[in-house]
C-alpha angles and dihedrals in degrees: 000000000000129000093255094061091043090055093055095045112110118244128222090257090060091056092045091049090051090050092049089051091050091050091049091053091047090053089050092050093047091049090051091050092048092048090047090055091051092049091049090052091045089075089058089051091051090049092051091046091051092049090050091053095049138013094238125088114254120253096223118141095215099248092155088067090057094044090049092047090049090054091049092050092048089049091052090048091049091053093046094048092044091053092048093048091048093052091048092049093048090051089052091048090051090053094042091239103126115141096197095227122093130185115252091206093106091055093044094050092050091049092049093047093050091047092051093048090047092050092048090049091051091051090047093050091049091050092048091048093049092047093052095046 
């Protein structure tokens, strides 16, 4: 074994860093799925609140169910992509082929999706509040 191949061999800290990154993404995906469930159930809470205020059934179209479902789907996708990227990185570490630079596109897409769902939820809540006032 020459010095050049020893220099490219991955160390234990590289594997542990990859695992920490995977676990962070899994936590993010689980949090998104949990929050999506809460958002989906929030529509039911609004419906019950509206029924308690008046005797008529509310005219809400259930957008919180769709926002919540979207967050759950994004959380599942985040966990799937994180697992795939982790496996790919571990294979590269095993071969000593890591380039050191990674695309931040995955992170950017998740941030944009969460921001869009949050913005849509804010607009929905404002519209629900103004329609019940």
